C-alpha positions, -999 to +999 in steps of 0.1 A: +000-001-001+028+024+010+045+015-023+014+022-043+009+056-026+045+067-034+038+057-070+007+078-072+025+109-059+053+103-084+029+102-112+011+133-099+044+152-098+053+142-133+019+153-144+023+188-127-005+179-103-006+186-065-022+167-039-054+183-025-047+201+009-061+184+039-095+197+048-086+215+081-056+233+065-078+244+035-105+257+059-077+276+080-064+291+049-099+303+037-105+318+072-071+336+073-079+349+038-115+362+048-101+378+080-074+395+061-101+410+036-124+420+064-095+438+083-086+456+052-120+468+045-124+481+079-092+500+077-104+516+045-139+524+060-121+541+090-124+579+093-098+581+121-082+616+123-106+630+098-131+659+102-167+656+090-193+684+089-228+674+089-255+700+081-289+692+096-271+671+120-291+677+152-317+647+146-328+620+121-305+609+095-280+638+100-275+629+137-273+591+129-246+601+103-227+620+128-227+591+151-216+567+123-187+589+113-178+593+149-178+556+157-152+553+128-129+577+145-139+610+129-140+644+145-177+657+138-191+691+135-228+693+134-250+724+126-288+730+127-311+759+133-327+750+167-301+755+195-320+733+220-322+704+197-286+708+187-275+708+224-292+675+229-275+661+199-240+674+211-246+657+245-256+624+228-224+624+207-202+634+236-217+605+257-204+583+230-167+597+232-171+613+199-151+646+194-179+670+185-184+707+177-221+719+175-231+752+158-264+769+155-265+779+119-292+787+093-279+772+061-300+797+041-275+824+050-243+822+030-222+842+055-233+819+084-224+787+066-191+802+056-185+811+093-192+776+103-167+761+079-141+785+091-147+776+126-143+740+118-110+744+102-097+768+128-105+742+155-094+710+138-072+721+110-090+708+080-124+697+066-122+662+050-158+654+045-188+678+040-223+661+042-251+683+029-281+669+048-303+700+058-337+701+043-374+709+049-407+689+042-439+705+035-467+681+026-501+690+011-517+696-022-503+721-047-532+746-042-523+750-005-487+757-012-474+794-014-445+810-031-429+811+004-431+773+006-412+767-025-387+795-016-380+780+017-375+744+003-352+756-024-331+780-002-328+753+026-323+721+006-304+734-025-293+768-013-278+753+019-259+726+000-246+753-024-235+776+004-217+750+022-201+736-009-189+769-020-174+776+015-157+742+016-143+738-021-115+763-021-101+746+011-105+711-004-090+722-036-059+737-021-053+704-003-059+684-034-085+661-017-119+661+000-153+646-002-187+660-005-218+639+003-252+653-010-282+636+007-309+639-020-340+617-021-360+595-042-379+627-044-351+642-064-357+617-092-394+611-091-421+639-088-439+626-056-475+642-054-482+665-024-445+671-018-438+696-047-418+721-028-397+694-014-393+677-048-384+711-064-355+714-038-343+679-042-344+680-080-321+711-079-299+694-055-297+663-077-287+680-108-262+702-089-246+673-071-241+651-102-227+679-121-205+689-094-190+655-092-177+659-130-163+693-124-143+686-092-131+651-099-098+665-116-092+685-084-090+653-063-123+659-047-150+632-048-188+639-046-214+612-035-250+617-044-273+598-022-308+589-031-326+574-001-360+560-002-382+561+028-364+559+062-375+555+099-361+586+113-391+599+131-390+630+111-428+633+103-431+650+138-413+680+125-426+681+089-452+708+079-487+697+068-513+718+049-549+714+039-564+683+058-533+683+079-544+654+101-552+632+071-519+642+054-499+634+085-517+600+087-507+587+054-472+602+054-464+587+089-478+553+080-458+551+048-426+562+068-430+532+090-440+503+066-416+473+069-400+464+035-407+499+022-389+522+050-353+515+058-337+517+093-319+549+096-289+533+113-285+508+083-288+539+060-261+558+078-237+527+075-242+525+040-237+562+033-204+560+053-193+529+034-201+548+001-181+578+013-151+555+021-150+540-012-157+573-030-187+560-048-203+587-071-239+576-066-258+556-038-295+546-040-309+533-008-337+508-005-349+482-032-382+501-038-364+534-045-341+517-069-370+501-088-390+533-088-362+553-102-354+527-130-389+524-141-394+562-142-361+564-163-375+541-189-413+550-187-418+585-175-452+588-191-464+557-173-449+567-141-469+601-144-502+584-151-496+560-120-488+590-098-520+607-109-538+576-098-521+578-063-529+616-061-567+606-062-562+586-030-546+615-011-565+639+009-581+670-007-573+706+000-596+713+029-592+722+065-566+749+072-558+758+036-525+772+032-518+774+069-489+749+079-492+727+109-464+706+124-468+669+124-466+667+162-497+688+163-516+667+138-518+634+156-549+610+151-555+574+162-541+563+128-509+582+131-502+571+167-512+533+162-495+501+158-489+509+121-465+536+131-448+521+160-414+516+142-415+553+136-425+562+171-394+542+183-372+561+158-385+594+173-368+586+207-335+572+194-332+601+167-337+632+189-370+639+174-392+642+206 
């Protein structure tokens, strides 16, 4: 038997064949290879020693992004309008041992945004990543919307991103590196009914972001345009609702909490940080959002007809007319039911209370 085995090994050597590795050794090799890949990816996804500025960073997705970048070692600056909410966010981040700078800033004001960027650089020496996340949502039929609603949406969502980008770009260009992440929305690709001011601001930001990516790439600066679908952030409480505001809030808050349709904000933040780490140009979150955007791209007319059918199911323009009411003041038994429980939990974890 021993002689036969030696002869078989000799034949394999002459034929250029190797004996298969023993199973335990093969498994060990695979495990070591996987561990090496995972460790390399973790190093690539680290933001240790880097500085990240998140606009609209006091609650919801903005706050969760600040947490995520902070977990990965970044120094995080956040800005928002409301000082009280901003202070709670600062305390939350400090409790997680994240180096944080919190600034009360209205992103609609170019000088205020430029001052915030200067403060970050003076404090930490550089700005590596800018996340444009600030925005406003006003929900209701078109006939309830005023010019002020559209003006506020465009000045906040698009204008805020433009101001921050204009302040950060010269600094990034001088260093020959930097990254800008623009949080758009599926509403920046598909004209969602009863959200026209929001849609107008997001469409503007989408075009600006993708055009910006092409222009600044030669300078060593990356731009990631993010198109999230629905997310459980607890944000409906702070959105504005018009017309039959209670009915509008009910459908909006329920849609925001549907499993399979709405994404956990923590998972969204991880995906966005990963995309930033690998300098991905575009990221679309949730399968429904990807499907809807792709369908609209190939059949825009059909999309329009389908959306017109959806519009017929939405509340009519009645009640408070053009007066805007906060979501937290528009509660009903439907908006505070088991259907919205996931969103209610997000309110607590995402500083939405």
